[in-house]
LUMNUSE-157573 format. One line per 3 residues: number of its first residue (from 1); their letters; for each residue y, z, x of N, C-alpha, C. Coordinates in steps of 0.001 Angstrom, whole numbers, plus 500000, padded with zeros to 6 digits. Layout:
N
NUM> A> Y,Z,X,Y,Z,X,Y,Z,X; ... .
// end
This chain:
371
1> MKI> 259309,439525,711721,259758,440981,711173,260722,441049,710421; 260362,442323,709783,260859,442663,708361,262128,443657,709113; 263186,443804,709192,263949,444788,709823,265443,445220,708746 .
4> VII> 265147,446411,708361,265850,447468,707848,266923,447864,708193; 268409,447525,708436,270172,448176,708626,269739,449177,707843; 269546,450934,708372,269993,451919,707746,271443,452027,707906 .
7> IPT> 272149,452198,706766,273734,452615,706868,274076,453578,705814; 274241,454918,706388,274742,455764,705502,276037,455831,705086; 276568,456382,704152,277838,456277,703616,278322,457921,703171 .
10> YNE> 279581,457758,703113,280150,458647,702248,281506,458568,702090; 281812,458171,700983,283254,457258,700912,283964,456335,702014; 283312,455673,701700,283247,454399,702918,283309,452897,701795 .
13> RKN> 284407,452941,700688,284960,452012,699926,285266,451089,700525; 286538,451492,701474,286942,449979,702133,286516,449772,703298; 285065,450082,703622,284298,449049,704675,283369,449160,704424 .
16> IGT> 282443,449391,703535,280784,448623,702759,280552,447333,702835; 282072,446997,701628,281937,445675,701687,282242,444615,702179; 283116,444694,703010,283346,443696,704539,282137,443699,705755 .
19> LID> 281568,444875,705588,280321,444746,707032,279367,444440,706195; 278844,444640,704358,278017,443945,704564,278219,442180,704464; 279355,442011,704232,279669,440459,704598,279463,439998,705756 .
22> ELQ> 279819,440488,706830,279771,440620,708406,278217,440298,708963; 277392,441159,708188,276203,441578,708579,275430,439848,707360; 275302,439655,706446,275068,438330,706095,275129,437187,707374 .
25> RQF> 276376,437087,708085,276945,436138,708673,275907,436000,710099; 275806,437248,710536,274885,437606,711585,273232,437010,711268; 272500,437598,710016,271346,437538,710142,271759,435845,709968 .
28> CKM> 272303,434930,709394,272471,433459,709953,272065,432989,710943; 271881,433819,712487,271488,433638,713575,269542,434465,713600; 269596,434715,712918,268491,435298,713108,267411,435177,712545 .
31> AHH> 266669,433941,711602,266453,433544,710529,264770,433413,711007; 264480,433749,712062,263100,433812,712054,262553,435691,712105; 263758,436186,711649,263154,437397,711029,263994,437477,709749 .
34> EMS> 262906,438901,709182,263434,438985,707328,264299,439899,707665; 265291,440154,707637,266992,440898,707433,266907,441663,706247; 267284,442850,705996,267594,444021,704913,268851,444530,705479 .
37> VLV> 269422,445019,704451,270108,446090,704379,270290,447652,703612; 269906,448652,703717,269523,450008,702902,270888,450730,703181; 271399,450834,702405,272650,451796,702416,272327,453022,701491 .
40> VDD> 272211,453957,702743,272257,455216,702196,273388,456288,701411; 273658,456070,700517,275197,456928,700127,274749,458073,699530; 275755,458957,699776,275317,460743,699270,276224,460556,698655 .
43> NSP> 275803,460182,696888,276837,460150,695884,278468,459895,696579; 278872,459444,696621,280300,459165,697237,281246,459084,696048; 282050,459853,695891,282887,460043,694761,283505,458874,694685 .
46> DGT> 284513,458113,695960,285362,456851,695409,284447,455745,695057; 283106,455851,694718,282866,454070,693908,282268,453427,695569; 281940,453974,696053,281156,453299,697526,280132,452443,697001 .
49> AEI> 278857,453125,696028,277798,452813,695445,278056,451460,694464; 279165,451514,694229,279809,450324,692878,279654,449661,693851; 280919,449335,695159,280937,448157,696092,279399,447389,696428 .
52> VLN> 278287,448118,696897,277362,448034,697672,275800,447491,696781; 276261,447872,694763,275670,447046,694151,276761,445843,693620; 277290,445822,693649,278312,444365,693582,277542,443982,694545 .
55> RSE> 277581,443993,695735,276772,442994,696710,275478,442655,696898; 274499,443361,696320,273090,443638,696040,272892,442438,695379; 274138,442185,694062,274125,440852,693332,273951,439567,693289 .
58> KYG> 275428,439488,695007,275445,438816,695385,274146,437999,696837; 274079,438899,697228,272729,438955,698138,271789,439907,697752; 270387,439214,698198,269171,439333,697312,268225,440347,698700 .
61> NIH> 269166,440787,699730,268524,441753,700549,269562,442822,700495; 270468,443193,699667,270702,444734,699762,270249,445609,698859; 270589,446611,699395,269524,448068,699027,270120,449247,698860 .
64> LLT> 270126,449806,698148,270739,451434,697618,269921,452324,697161; 270071,453440,698389,269739,454676,697639,270521,456012,697854; 270879,456530,696832,271481,457704,696493,270866,458892,696561 .
67> GEK> 271564,459910,696663,270947,461371,696558,272341,462022,697037; 272010,463168,696992,273379,464481,697288,273399,464677,698912; 274309,465140,699329,275239,465015,700370,274469,466087,701378 .
70> AGL> 274078,465751,702231,273195,467364,703304,273047,466631,704789; 273980,465606,704934,274549,465473,706466,273563,464160,706771; 274421,463749,708326,273988,462714,708525,272355,462129,708727 .
73> GAA> 271734,463035,709555,270280,463411,709729,269553,463448,708596; 270082,463574,707511,269574,464106,706519,268680,462786,705669; 270460,461630,705912,270236,460747,705329,269909,459580,706070 .
76> YIR> 269681,459755,706654,268902,458310,707813,267306,459081,707462; 267003,460153,707773,265514,460449,707608,265067,460518,706200; 265881,460002,704845,265869,459506,703279,265787,457854,703627 .
79> GMV> 266059,457556,704263,266528,456374,704027,265903,455458,705275; 265102,455825,706545,263728,455952,706866,262649,455963,706212; 262755,457053,705884,260846,456643,704998,261096,455961,704042 .
82> HAL> 262432,455795,703437,262049,454806,702320,262087,453165,703194; 262309,452812,704021,261983,451752,704667,261139,451798,704835; 260536,452596,705607,258707,452665,705915,258246,452434,705038 .
85> NGM> 257980,452922,703734,256969,453368,703078,257122,452134,701456; 258984,452389,701401,259079,451132,700115,258900,450415,700369; 259769,449669,701923,260059,448155,702166,259557,447764,703256 .
88> KAD> 258356,448238,703463,257441,448078,704321,258167,447943,705849; 258988,447683,705884,260094,447789,707760,259198,447215,709147; 259176,446969,709401,258327,446543,711087,259555,447276,711745 .
91> AVF> 260678,447255,711837,261692,448083,712685,262942,448497,711746; 263641,449277,712096,264580,449721,711227,266271,450139,712701; 267012,449733,711771,268509,450110,712991,268885,451423,712284 .
94> EMD> 269883,452159,713016,271054,453000,712766,272299,452684,712756; 273152,452246,711740,274419,451435,711891,275169,452102,711354; 276410,452472,711896,278023,453624,711020,278699,452118,710697 .
97> ADY> 278967,452770,708627,279614,452350,708031,281004,451735,708471; 281438,452725,709380,283070,452283,709851,283371,451222,710877; 282720,450182,710718,283349,449204,712082,283264,449607,713420 .
100> SHK> 282227,450677,713699,282679,451196,714663,281626,450568,715703; 280662,450194,715141,279797,449593,715656,279729,447812,714864; 279371,446647,716237,280216,445599,715855,278959,444737,715324 .
103> PED> 278896,444481,714112,277491,443609,713784,277392,442291,714647; 278140,441692,715286,277816,440847,716050,277034,441332,717380; 276556,442858,717449,276195,443516,718933,274626,443185,717727 .
106> VPR> 274291,443024,716515,272901,443077,716121,271791,441903,716490; 272599,441019,716848,271400,440093,717175,270747,440013,718813; 271741,440584,719486,270990,440807,720749,269888,442352,720439 .
109> MVQ> 270359,443123,719909,269483,444404,719894,268202,443826,719567; 268418,443234,718329,266908,442246,717808,266109,441718,719253; 266703,440928,719863,266189,440410,721027,265676,441187,721896 .
112> ALD> 266178,442392,722008,265705,443335,722836,264107,444198,722495; 264457,444005,720422,262884,444466,720463,261995,443507,720582; 262434,442094,720481,261385,441093,720599,260848,441015,721824 .
115> EGA> 261834,441125,723097,261426,441693,724351,260171,442490,724575; 260003,443392,723266,259230,444334,723584,259628,446076,723873; 260955,446275,723775,261665,447110,723785,260765,448428,722402 .
118> DFV> 260529,449227,721933,260040,450203,721345,261561,450761,720144; 262622,451142,721376,263545,452168,720917,264683,451118,721748; 265652,450751,720931,267120,450010,721174,268091,450443,721262 .
121> IGS> 268862,451247,721876,269749,451718,722376,271450,450757,722453; 272407,451162,721327,274152,450197,721864,274352,451272,722779; 274341,451185,723366,275141,452184,724327,276091,451518,725072 .
124> RYV> 276986,452829,725564,278914,452875,725520,278767,453010,727360; 277581,453801,727732,277840,454512,729527,276816,453496,729983; 276176,452473,729656,275524,451620,731109,276774,450750,731511 .
127> RGG> 276204,449944,732316,276861,448822,732488,277502,448137,731284; 278629,447546,731413,279086,446701,730263,279472,447108,728906; 279346,448009,728870,279184,449165,727511,280691,449958,727661 .
130> KIP> 281608,450235,726480,283182,450412,726601,282980,451444,725560; 283726,452294,725517,284707,453156,724642,285676,452726,724651; 286737,453430,723182,288112,453126,722882,289089,453093,724180 .
133> DEW> 290033,452478,724606,290886,452515,725747,291912,453480,725132; 292034,453943,723965,293248,454492,723293,291955,456620,722913; 291066,456767,723350,290449,457800,723365,291369,458711,724530 .
136> GMH> 291858,459999,723483,292667,460508,724870,291364,461833,725470; 291590,462647,726167,290824,463763,727022,290066,464057,725677; 290197,464820,724955,289594,465567,724129,288562,464762,723162 .
139> RKM> 288927,463884,723187,287551,462781,722685,286110,462521,723134; 287171,462036,724724,286153,461850,726002,285372,462530,726603; 286301,463826,726735,285252,465284,726782,283792,465643,725979 .
142> NSR> 284593,465166,724942,283133,465749,723485,282310,464666,723857; 282715,463291,723879,281684,462729,723817,280898,463094,725159; 281780,463226,726694,280703,462851,727481,280257,463997,727895 .
145> VGN> 280673,465409,727477,279760,467040,727399,278479,466778,726064; 278810,466320,725213,277550,465772,724346,276454,465429,724709; 277172,464267,725509,275752,463289,726449,275244,464343,727648 .
148> FVA> 275981,465206,728056,275541,465972,729549,274513,467300,728847; 274710,467475,727638,273499,468366,727054,272518,467868,726833; 272804,466341,726012,271600,465977,725574,271035,465789,726992 .
151> RYV> 271120,464841,728249,270507,464831,729031,269891,465894,729969; 270571,466541,730155,270289,467672,730827,269995,469323,730725; 270060,469233,729215,269781,470412,728222,268689,469955,727688 .
154> AGL> 268391,468743,726884,267179,468550,725968,266054,467867,726503; 266815,467477,728085,265778,466458,728674,265883,465064,729207; 266379,464739,728569,266947,463117,728196,267215,462495,729679 .
157> NKV> 267226,463059,730620,268410,462480,732009,267957,460796,732078; 267270,460466,731905,266958,458492,732096,267928,457931,730996; 268183,458559,729873,269278,457459,728839,270233,458003,729454 .
160> RDC> 271166,457107,729063,272911,457218,729580,273295,457940,728653; 273295,457181,727100,274003,457293,726078,272863,457665,724848; 272813,458989,724947,271678,459682,724087,272436,459860,722895 .
163> TAG> 273818,460549,722009,274144,460357,721315,274807,458999,720126; 274338,458006,721038,274541,456533,720353,273811,456473,718488; 274953,455919,717864,274550,456286,716794,273912,454484,716462 .
166> FRA> 274145,453660,717099,273843,452175,716734,272485,452207,717388; 271358,452176,716877,270122,452361,717272,269239,451051,716529; 268028,450541,717605,266992,450089,716488,265686,450172,716829 .
169> IRS> 265227,450971,715973,263520,451222,716477,262490,450799,715546; 261523,450436,716558,259964,449921,715584,259793,450971,715052; 258885,450427,714067,258388,451526,712760,256899,451733,713372 .
172> SLL> 255755,451408,714277,254700,451633,714982,255952,453191,715591; 256471,453238,716108,257044,454506,716715,257507,455376,716177; 257918,454655,715023,259033,455579,713963,257868,456749,713106 .
175> RKV> 256450,456104,713061,255374,456451,712053,254781,457938,713106; 254667,457511,714250,254348,458895,715579,255160,459805,714993; 256405,460306,714251,257350,461393,714526,257341,461718,713147 .
178> DLK> 257106,463044,713433,257200,464163,711751,258804,464085,711654; 259356,463237,710791,260510,463078,710660,260941,464379,709861; 260102,464318,708621,261200,465694,708068,260783,466695,708768 .
181> GLR> 259798,466800,709608,259739,468167,710310,261075,468677,711487; 261878,467389,712009,262864,467530,712886,263955,468294,712494; 264329,468632,711418,264780,470154,710883,266284,470198,711341 .
184> VQG> 267050,468797,710660,268312,468338,711682,268987,467676,710276; 270080,468325,710699,270523,467678,709082,272059,466881,709482; 272445,467017,710473,273797,466467,710809,273770,465963,712093 .
187> YAF> 274436,465634,713232,274369,464339,713978,273500,465384,715165; 273106,466128,714978,271470,466158,716144,270407,465844,715770; 269903,465039,714920,269519,463667,714499,269441,463071,715837 .
190> QVA> 270357,462979,716271,270324,461556,717203,269493,461720,718283; 269456,462911,718856,269197,463000,720267,267676,463762,719795; 267849,464405,718454,265851,465371,717717,264879,463556,718182 .
193> LLH> 265636,462488,717500,264488,461995,717270,264384,461077,718208; 265711,460665,719372,265308,460340,720736,264510,460494,721401; 264698,462383,721358,263540,462921,721975,262003,462896,721566 .
196> EAV> 261697,462701,720460,260458,462883,719742,259977,461163,720506; 260964,460238,720031,260597,458942,720714,260196,458929,722111; 260577,459371,722820,260249,459339,724436,258948,460085,724578 .
199> VNG> 258910,461517,724178,257844,462217,723771,256685,460884,723627; 256385,460037,722231,255952,459669,721960,255525,458278,723019; 256317,458535,723652,255804,457034,724510,256709,455709,724506 .
202> GRV> 257952,456088,723793,258235,455166,723252,259463,453975,724633; 259337,452778,724607,260241,452287,725410,261622,452012,725431; 262352,453065,725635,263146,453227,725616,264326,451876,726201 .
205> REI> 265176,450875,725877,266323,450098,726707,267727,450234,725664; 268324,450247,726741,269950,449860,726666,270691,448884,726575; 270907,448795,725290,272400,447211,725392,273643,447924,725681 .
208> PVE> 274217,447300,726447,275941,447397,726439,276728,447027,725259; 277253,447847,724592,278491,447176,723163,279387,448086,723768; 280473,448033,722630,281819,448476,722731,281744,449339,721672 .
211> FID> 282009,450047,721486,282310,451209,720471,283684,451062,720384; 284016,450813,718832,285014,451028,718189,285700,452073,717364; 286679,452329,717729,287245,453602,716617,287395,453281,715263 .
214> RTV> 287213,453855,714080,287480,453264,712693,288755,453103,712292; 289441,452268,711769,290484,452127,711263,290866,452570,709990; 290053,452533,709155,290153,452887,707893,289263,454375,707552 .
217> GES> 289806,455027,707072,288863,456711,706432,289072,457307,707532; 288046,458379,707385,288307,459391,708150,287014,459839,708694; 286923,460450,709678,285954,461019,710852,285103,462185,709723 .
220> KLA> 283625,462109,709877,282611,462962,708945,282330,464437,709912; 282203,464281,711727,282532,465348,712331,283130,466593,712219; 281718,467383,711856,282293,469050,711752,282156,469615,712735 .
223> FSD> 282877,470776,713242,282178,471841,713800,281182,472444,713646; 280445,472372,712419,279133,472880,712609,278054,471688,713197; 278571,470847,713021,277760,469214,713101,277733,469758,715351 .
226> ILE> 278858,469978,715806,278936,470371,717027,278131,471166,717237; 277898,472375,716408,277209,474006,716879,275531,473419,716287; 275286,472933,715610,273891,472253,715194,273558,471813,716620 .
229> FVI> 274362,470275,716938,273617,469798,718429,273933,470393,719545; 274252,471472,719675,274336,472658,721198,272626,473198,720393; 272939,474169,719229,271390,474629,719065,270497,473902,719382 .
232> NAW> 270148,472738,718772,268974,471756,718903,268542,471411,720206; 269427,471216,721293,269466,470885,722260,268836,471826,723077; 269557,472861,722970,268761,474182,723458,266750,474643,723104 .
235> WIR> 267039,474326,721603,265911,474525,721054,264721,473682,721750; 265260,472410,721771,264060,471249,722589,263766,471810,724177; 264745,472295,724442,264558,472846,725914,263291,474359,725907 .
238> YQS> 263939,475030,725146,263130,475635,724934,261323,475423,724529; 261383,474798,723457,259744,474391,723008,259547,473561,724617; 259894,472888,724841,259494,471970,726194,258885,473138,727024 .
241> SRT> 259852,474248,727726,259458,475117,728969,258532,475772,728370; 258384,476317,726936,257450,477541,726391,256006,477080,727072; 255643,475578,726627,254692,475065,726777,254251,475013,728422 .
244> FLK> 255281,474546,729050,255562,474674,730641,254994,475777,731238; 255635,476671,730675,255796,478429,731085,254222,479116,730909; 253575,478588,729685,252149,479166,729325,250952,478310,730575 .
247> FAA> 251820,476856,730777,250224,476367,731507,250724,476259,732565; 252322,477014,733748,252032,477557,734745,251688,478661,735117; 251485,479763,733771,250614,481005,733926,249093,480966,733938 .
250> VGA> 248434,479724,733612,246933,479878,732875,246784,479295,734688; 247880,478381,735017,247573,477800,736437,247227,479022,737254; 248503,479449,737245,248408,480689,738570,247366,481588,738427 .
253> SGI> 246694,481981,737321,245520,482599,737085,243960,481616,737828; 244282,480261,737520,243353,479214,738480,243000,479504,739348; 244426,479404,739906,244339,479750,741153,243795,481028,741960 .
256> VVN> 244369,482249,741461,243187,483320,742034,241778,483080,741652; 241129,482058,740640,240044,481748,740548,239471,481112,741669; 240357,479497,741825,239881,479163,742884,239539,479472,743872 .
259> LGC> 240984,480083,744601,240926,480991,746422,239754,481911,746012; 239557,482428,744947,238772,483927,745003,237115,482892,744890; 236871,482636,744336,235482,481311,744455,235487,480840,745595 .
262> FSI> 236670,480562,746510,236190,479749,747780,235805,480689,748573; 236303,481964,749024,236201,482789,749914,235230,483872,749552; 234563,483578,747926,233094,484090,748316,232191,483498,748589 .
265> LLK> 232562,482297,748381,231358,481548,748861,231353,481076,750223; 232662,480928,750743,232155,481056,751734,232033,482464,753088; 232054,483332,751958,231712,484752,753128,229427,484567,753369 .
268> LDL> 229245,483947,751924,227907,483174,751117,227335,482230,752400; 228400,481461,753294,228000,480895,754525,227990,479817,753834; 228563,478929,752667,228597,477910,752128,229422,476816,752829 .
271> NKY> 228905,475666,752916,229384,474916,754112,230750,474617,753041; 232205,474301,754002,233396,474612,753713,233708,473276,752390; 233188,472241,752677,233091,471117,751876,232423,471249,750736 .
274> IAS> 231579,471879,750507,230467,471889,749648,231516,473315,748656; 231921,474296,749177,232467,475315,748511,233651,474762,747710; 234120,473859,748541,236117,473588,747846,235430,472890,746335 .
277> PIA> 234288,471990,746372,234675,470754,745365,234354,472036,743954; 233178,473295,744228,232356,474059,743610,233816,474804,742813; 234693,475733,743984,235944,476349,743188,236574,475460,742641 .
280> IEL> 236961,474274,742974,237956,473500,742074,237470,473102,740373; 235635,473175,740388,235963,472858,739674,235476,474343,738711; 235498,475290,739110,235519,476821,738134,236745,476994,737501 .
283> SIL> 237910,476657,738443,238837,476879,738513,239313,475830,737340; 239296,474453,737322,239259,473712,736292,238491,474109,734670; 237584,474537,734550,237429,474909,733566,237431,476551,733047 .
286> WNF> 238388,477354,733976,239060,478476,733187,240126,478010,733188; 240916,477391,733814,242352,476965,733325,242296,476313,731673; 240989,474766,731409,241031,474323,730347,240599,475429,728971 .
289> LFN> 239763,476285,729149,239365,477179,728227,241141,477378,727972; 241636,478643,728831,242959,479358,728350,243804,478028,727550; 244077,477238,728381,244800,476190,727492,244338,476301,726253 .
292> NCW> 243466,475616,726176,242578,474867,724823,243124,476639,723911; 242855,477575,724315,242832,478949,723107,244361,479606,722827; 245043,479322,724212,246660,479404,724994,247231,478862,724443 .
295> TFG> 247732,477732,725472,249273,477163,725612,249369,475978,724314; 248067,475384,724920,247715,474273,723151,246973,475213,722613; 246941,475888,721839,246118,476789,720859,246761,476382,719424 .
298> SRE> 247988,476256,719131,249244,476627,717617,249098,474832,717976; 248673,473752,719243,248815,472663,718556,247725,471719,717358; 248472,470950,716863,247065,470439,715930,247405,468880,716519 .
301> TCT> 246313,468974,717624,245692,468046,718228,244762,466689,717474; 245230,465315,718051,244124,464312,716984,242606,464002,717428; 242052,465085,718138,240631,464452,718211,239738,466074,718180 .
304> RFS> 239012,465917,717910,237711,467255,717743,237375,468104,719095; 237393,469039,718660,236830,469840,720280,235744,468500,721122; 235069,468265,720403,233233,467511,721629,234284,466445,722174 .
307> VRG> 235076,465567,721470,236127,465066,722132,236970,465660,723147; 237704,466320,723313,238797,467508,723855,237570,467252,724815; 236444,468042,724717,235402,467965,725919,235538,467266,727164 .
310> IKF> 234799,465791,726184,234800,464610,727321,235808,464030,728250; 237260,464092,727271,238399,464079,728072,238877,464852,728828; 238332,466167,728779,238796,466393,729548,237914,467190,731280 .
313> NLV> 236751,466824,730950,235628,465918,731614,236182,465071,732746; 236745,464125,732515,236973,462697,732857,238530,463341,733407; 238966,464291,733073,240528,464707,733723,239891,465446,734978 .
316> SVL> 238672,466099,734877,238727,467014,736037,237504,466584,736927; 237291,465374,736452,236765,464445,738125,237809,464463,738172; 239277,463672,737552,240190,462925,738211,240948,464104,739197 .
319> ALG> 241133,464728,738628,241704,466104,739503,241288,466943,740885; 239749,466780,740454,238875,467896,741773,238663,466338,742723; 238375,464728,742583,238620,464028,743524,240681,464237,744157 .
322> ISY> 241020,464111,743670,242128,464715,744371,242408,465632,745080; 241525,466700,744401,242264,468122,745219,241112,468100,746449; 240057,467329,746583,239377,467007,747431,239345,466594,748522 .
325> SSF> 240393,465085,748106,240548,464353,749001,241663,465267,749926; 242900,465627,749072,243980,466559,749515,243097,467110,750130; 242407,468187,750268,241734,469114,751234,240969,468345,752384 .
328> MLL> 240395,467175,752493,240209,466713,753456,240577,466461,754404; 241741,465688,753702,243069,464810,754523,243765,465615,755760; 243754,467221,754891,244924,468393,755243,243770,468827,756280 .
331> NLL> 242471,468972,756258,241679,469134,756975,241760,469007,758502; 241583,467235,758048,241761,466712,759785,242645,466454,760149; 244067,466514,759248,245325,466412,760076,245304,468068,760848 .
334> FPQ> 245133,468897,759985,245246,470313,760986,244291,470914,760664; 243221,470338,761461,242078,471177,761715,242085,473054,762301; 243078,473510,763103,243399,474685,763177,243999,475970,762430 .
337> VNP> 244284,475449,760968,245130,476379,759864,243801,476319,759290; 243807,478050,758769,242844,478374,758190,242332,477717,756903; 241249,476987,756822,240508,476513,755173,241543,476983,754062 .
340> VVH> 241246,478072,753833,241883,478636,752631,243164,478503,752173; 244214,478039,753335,245427,477528,753132,245615,476170,752480; 244642,475377,753219,244318,473944,753024,243832,473976,751470 .
343> QGA> 243016,475033,751210,242541,474778,749431,243967,474839,748650; 244132,475854,749147,245722,476629,747765,246298,475416,748416; 246735,474382,749813,247919,473421,748927,247321,471943,748431 .
346> SIV> 245914,472058,748499,245458,471486,747471,245251,471059,745848; 245630,472481,745370,245256,472583,743984,247010,471843,743393; 247737,472125,744147,248877,471369,743941,248957,470046,743127 .
349> PAT> 248794,469014,743998,248843,467259,743001,247709,467670,742269; 246575,468431,742114,245271,468118,741166,246008,469142,739671; 246778,470072,739991,247590,470564,739019,248252,470257,738225 .
352> LVN> 249542,469108,738977,250079,468042,738322,249568,466867,737112; 248424,466836,738015,247559,465705,737444,246882,466398,736184; 246392,467348,736133,245478,468291,734704,246867,468421,733958 .
355> YFL> 247701,469074,733947,248745,469437,733340,249470,468003,731950; 249786,467318,732639,249971,465392,732290,249101,465449,731841; 247828,464722,732174,246718,464320,731585,246228,464928,730196 .
358> NSY> 246251,466640,730704,245316,467450,729162,246821,467113,728413; 247787,467243,728428,249048,467738,727646,249215,466580,727010; 249096,464932,727312,250091,463913,726603,248386,463309,726441 .
361> WTF> 247337,463834,726445,245761,463013,726526,245027,463772,725637; 244682,464816,726353,243367,465724,725719,244003,466340,724378; 245035,467189,724933,245701,467773,723319,246889,467106,723159 .
364> RKR> 246519,465871,722869,247805,465349,722339,248137,465391,720703; 249000,466253,720641,249709,466146,719772,249235,465147,718206; 248795,465539,717127,248239,465022,715909,249570,464583,715031 .
367> TEN> 249554,463287,714727,250866,462491,714491,250577,461760,713324; 251516,462429,711978,251148,461788,711221,251872,461185,710438; 251641,459506,709548,252458,458641,708825,253573,459528,708025 .
370> VS> 254978,459706,707901,256077,459682,707016,255590,459863,705355; 255900,460493,704961,255803,460631,702858,256945,460750,702632 .
// end
């Protein structure tokens, strides 16, 4: 596997050379992989690029990509695009240049990729992970609050360390993400990319690491980065909630159609066990048409309308089976209850299945390779 470690730099002359040397020693432990380093330097005035060029003459796997200073996220996006398209990487790393990430942890993270993970996080907040003992309350609160916002506002609650900057990612997963469409430049990039990885079905694994405070140079985190981070987390939540709220509104109208049709069919003396699936199917068709035109109308899907129609029918059959089975079970368990109540209750599991399968399969968003 060809793996590229991307290291963004700005005024890291005192760190980058020794970091590259240490990484080379770790690469010797992974001879079965083709390891490279891509330094993305934002035109550092302190001569960082010259140090990298010096190391590239010594080692054959060191690469330099320069550009204007535009933030951590912009640097990573530039580096990832180059690694994917120019270097044909099978996986990329995110790694800081200031020694806050230990080079000796790289082999363990590569092993996690070998074991099937798509997105490996060097985590400070799983068992075995550690933050610096010398961190004061203010620094600890910044880190903890950032993770809280990412987990419970942006919806990444299953990940313990959402803001970690030490990560390994398969190219097959990255190619599903519109990197340039993330619209983040600073540290908010970490959460934005992780969210897209989760949405696209990436298998996330957290490896415990010890985070170390830099001893040379200055931190690049600014108030504008914190503000962008918080705004981006709420934007992710809004985007997710907006789709769900639309789907819920359509679902509510579908319930009216379902129960209305069911009641009409009962008045026409149709057997309730026949009226139920007919009402369910009519409501599912109603929901599909409105979801296709409104809920997911702005989404550029990856299949033609005819293919979506076939997928929808398969989902409909499954939802019909779940709802009808629930309806029959409720009638058997509570025969004295009005069947309209059973019909309404049976809608719930069918709605959940209908939403998730249609959202992530029938109306799955088209993803393009970065360029």
